[in-house]
N, C-alpha and C positions, 0 to 999 in steps of 0.2 A: 270504305264506307263504314260508318259507326252509328249504331242506333241510339246508344246511350247519350242523352243530351249533355250531361256533365262532362263526359269524356270528349265528346265532339267539340264542345266549347274550349276545353283545355288544349286539344290538339290544334285547333285553328289558331290559337294564340302562341303555338310553338312549344307547348308543354306536354310531356307524356304523363299518363296517369299512374306511372310506377317509376321507381328509381333504376336507372341503368346508366353507368358512367358514359358520358359523352353523347348520349342519345338526345337529350333536350337540345343541345347545341346543334346537332346534326339536323333535327327536325326544324328548329327555328330557322336555320340557314336555308334549308330547302324550301320552306314555306315562303320566306322572304324573296327567294330567287324565282318563285313561281313554278318550281319543279315538283312541288308536292301540295296537294289540296285534299280536303276532307269534306264529306257530304253524308247526309242521312237518306239521300234519295238514290236508290240503286240505278235508276234510269239515267240520272246525271252522271253517276260514276262510270257507267258502262258505255257512255256515248263515244263512239269511234275507238273503243278499246280493242287492242290486238291480243292482249293477254288478260285473263282474270284469275287472280290468285285466291284460292279458298283457304283461309287461315282460321276457321272457326274452332272454338274450344271443343275438345272431345274428352270430357271427364269419364270416370268409370262409375258404374252403379255398384250396389252392395254385393252383387255376384261377381264383380270384377270385369264385366263386359263393358266395352267402350260405349258411352252414350252418344249417339250420332245425331240427336235431335237438332242441335244447333247447326251441324254440318249440312243436313238435308234441307233445313229451312233456308240457309244461305244459298244453297244450290238452286232451290225453287225460286228464290228472289232473283237470282241471276238469270235463270231461264226466262222469267216473265219480263225482265227489264231489257233484254237484248232485242233489238230490231235490226234487220239487215244482216250484215256480215257477222258470222260467228267468231268470237274470240277463242283462242286456245285456253282451255281451263286447266290451271295448274294447281294440283292438290298439295298444299303445304301442311294441312292438318295431319296429325298422326292418326291413321285410320286402320282398322283391321284388314287383313289381306282379303282382297276381292272387292273392296269398296270402290277403288278407282275404276276398276273394270266395269262395275255396275253403274257408275256415275253417268257414262255416256248415254245409256238407255234411259236413265232417269231424266236427264236433261231433255232428251228428245220427246219423252211423254209430256213433260211439263210445258215445253214450248208449243206442243200440239200441231206442228207443221210437218213432222216427219223428217226434218233435215238432220243430218249427222253433226255431232259435236266431237271435236278433238280434245282428248283428255290426256294429261301427262302427270304421273305421280312424281313428286319432287320433295321428298322428306327433308326437314331441316335438322341441322346438327349444331345449332347455336349453343353457347354456354352462357347462362345467366351470370351477370356480373362482368362478363367479358364478351358480350355479344357482337359488338362492332368489329373488334379484332378477330373474333372467331369467323366472321363472314369474310373479311378482307384477306385473312390468312388461312382460310379453311384448307383442310387436307384432302377433301374430295367433295365432288358434287355428284349426287345420285339422281338419275332421272329414269323413269320407266314408262313405256307406252307400247301400243301395238301399231302406232302411226309414225313412220320414219320421218316424215316431213315435220310433224309436231315436235318430235324429239330434237331435230336439227334446229328448229326455231327457238326452243327453250334453251338449248345449249348455247346459242348465240348470245343470250342475255348475260351469261356468265363468262364469256370470252375475256373481258378485261381482267378478271381475277387470275388468269393463267394458272388454273388449278386442275389437277387430274379429274377427269369427268368419266363417270361410269354410266353407260346407257344399257338398260336392260328391260325386262318385261314388267308389267304392273306388280305382280305378286312379289317378285324378288325385290323391287325397290321398296315396297311397303315392309317386307320382312327385315331388310337391312336396318331400318330404324328401330324396330322392336328388338331385334337381336343385339344391336349395339348397346342399347340402354340396359337390357337384361344382363349382358355380360359385365358391364361396369358395375351394376348393382351387386352382382354375384361376387365380383372382386372385392368390393367394400365389405360385404358381409363375411367373406372368407377371412380377411385380415382381422376383422373384429372378433370373430370366433377364435382365431389363432391367438389373439391378445389374451384371452382368458386362460388358454393353456400355457402361454408364456408366463403369466403371473403365477400359476400353480407350480411351475417347474423352475422358477427363478430366472427365466430368460428375459431379455429386454426386447420387447416387440418392435421398437423403433429401429434398432440395429438389425433385427431379423428382417424386417420389411425392406430396409435399405439394401441389405446384401442380396435379398431375393430380387429386388427390382433392378439390380445391376445386370442381371441376366436379360439380354435383349428379347428373349422369348416371353418374358414376364412383364418387364417394364415397371417404372416407378409410379406412373399415373394411377390414381385411385387406390393405391396400396398404402393407405394411411388410416390407422385406427381412430375411432372417435365415437360420437354419439349416434352414428347411423346416417343414412342418406335420406333426403327429403326433396322438396321442390315439386315442380309441375310435371316432371317427366319420369324419372326413375321409378317412383312408387306406383304410379298408375300404369305405366307401360309394362312393368313386371307382372302386375296383377292381370292386366289385359292379355298379355301373352300366355300366361298360365291358363286363363279362362278360354282363350282361343284353342289351346291344345286340348283342354277337356271337352270342348264342343266337338273336336275332331276324334274323340275317343282315345286321346293320348294323355300322358302325364309328364310334365316337365318338372321332375322331382328336384333338380338342382335349383331351378328358378324359384320354386315354391319354398324351398328351404332358405334361400336368400331373403325372401320376403319375411318369413317367420323369424329369422335371426335378427333382422332389422327391428322388428317389434320388440324382441327381447332386449335389444340394446337400449331402447328408451327406458324400459322398466329397470334396467341395471343402474341407471343414473340415480334414481330415487332409492333403490336398494342399497347402494353404496353410501349414500347420504345417511340413511337410517343406521347403517353399520357404524358410521363415524360419530353420529350425533345422538343416537338413541331415538326415542319417539319424536316425530317431527311436529306434533301438535304444539302450537305456540311458538315454534321456531321461526325466525325471520331468514329467508333465503334470498340472496341477491342473485339475479340472473344477468349475465352479460351476453347479449346476442339472442335475437328472436328470429331473424331471417334464417332460412335454411342454409344459406352460405353467405360469405361476405360480398359486398358490392352489389347488393340487390335489396329491394324492400319486400321480396316475395316470401310469404310465410306458409305457402301451401305445403302441407305434409312436413313442416319443420319439426325437428325434435322438440323444440320449445313448447309446441302446442300440447304434446302428450305429457311432458315433464311438468308443465304448469298445472294441468288438470289433475295429475296424481298428487302433486304437492298440496294443492288446495283441498283435495279429498281427504288428505291426512291431517288437515288442520293447520298447515303452515301458512305464514304470511309471505307473499311473494312480492319482491320489489325488482322491477326490471328496467333495463336500459338497452337500446339499440340505436345506432346512428340513423337508421332509415325506416325501420319496420315497426315502430311503436304505434303509429296510427292504425294500420290494418290489424294489429294484435289487440288494440283496445276494443274493436268490434267483436272479437272472438272471446276475449277474457276481460270484461269490464271490471272485475273484482280485483285485478292486480294493480299495485301501485306502480306508476311509471315515473322514473326519475329524469331530471333534466340533463344529467350527465353521469358518467360512469362512477365517479367517486361518491356522488350523492346516493347512488343505488346501494353502495356497500356500507354506508354510514349506519352503524349500530346493528348490522346483520350478523347472524351466527355463522354464515358460510357464504362464500362466493362460488357460483357455478358458471363456468364459461361454456357456452354452447355454439357460438359462432366466432370464427377466427378473424375478426376485423383487425386491420393493422393498428387501429387506435388502441385496441386491447393488448396487442403484442408489445407496444411501446409503453404501456402503463408503468407508472412508478410503483413497484410492489411494496416499497417501504411505506408509501402513502396509503396503499390498500390496507396494510397491517395496522396503521394508525386509525383508520376509519372503521375497520371491522370490530365488532364486539367479540366475536370468536376468532379463531385462527385458521380455519379450514379453507383451502382453495381447491376446488374440484375442477380439474382441467379436462373438459369433455372433448377437446380437440388436440391434445398433446401439443399445445402451442408453446408453452413455457418449458424451460429447463428446470428439472426438479431441484438442482442445486441453487439456482437463482431464487426460487420461491422459498426454499428453506433458509437461505442466507438472509432473507427479509423477515425471518421469524415466523413464517407461516408453515402450516402442515400441507403437504402436497398429496393429492389423491387423483387418480384417474379411474375410468370405468374398469380397466384391467390392463395388464401388460407390463406394469412396473411393480415388482414385488414390494409391498409395504411392510412385509414381515418376512420371516424365514421361508425357505423354499417349501413348496406344497408337499402334500403327502406322497405324490408320485416321485418327486425328486428325493425325498427322504428314503423311500423304499429302494431307489437306485443306489443311494449312498450306502445304505445298510448292506445291500447286496455286494457292493464293491468291498466293504470291510470284511464280510464273510469270505469272499473269494480270496482276499489277501491272506487271511488266516489259514485257509486250506492250502494255499501255495506254500506258506511257511512250513506247515505240518508235513507236506510232501517232501 
């Protein structure tokens, strides 16, 4: 069920309102085969339904708490639309611990007949830009309920995937989602903070991260420095989890530190540009990448949002290009110039800033970039290019941190001085 008329029309014609590789084709095929349909009438949608999946958006408010207004409205619509046999209600929305438990009583009150509703918490672990594959090749299915029959019925839906299935209680299933995303966010912030220390000591953070990741207890995933995490999940779920803890009289200091480190990482982009170019007023900065990650049009919490805002505030001209995310970004930042292709974006610019590692950018002709740029600075916000390749094209290479652009930092110099002094003492002895 979809209430937005524009989205509903697009979906009925087999088009999704956002970019996700392979999804348009999957939707169009399923609509054509009569296996998938869309409606704005909940009663039509719920007719003879055995399962009802609640997938309403749950943003966070300024305090970090999850805003469940869309979720409860969808649940109320569902309760009022059902007549006869109750469907099993499956909670796909990411909701605070305790929500799924409370949903059964809410539905019973809304329906007004006192009959019991079966509810199952079933958090999603999709990855934007790779969602279809993440579903078909998922590493676990998590379901939680106090109703064994309902758990068994929902588990049967996933049987064709032949994926490990974890059945547990409501609270545990809900916490798995928040805990997973908070851990991934913490891992990203950790390597980003370590990158700054690597720069000061002369270490190469990419090699450090690789060697760390080879330890199976750590793993390589999400251990890549860059401009920070964004999207619809990690930022809001870390804030919501920290808020949930404070509401319980606890403090998740590691999670809160990860959130703050991510904020600093966005500011570091503009700080480094200022270091390299001086005052940014009047400078033209080309941005490659607006989506929070490649293979999606999603700009929610994308680093580009903050970077653009800071650059404009300092008087810079911003010229941007992204293969999929320019239309949504225009609505947020209409004062930015949007280029028709990547090279047009860098034409006459003082610097190129890469914020999303699209494959198109990875394969870009750096010699052509040098020819188009007025300046010579390339800021690699995702450690996508090799420093040697960029410099071979006649460009200056800069990252947020992690690859020393100058001699070793003060800490490394102190260690070197200490080693020299120790050697002198040994000789004297």
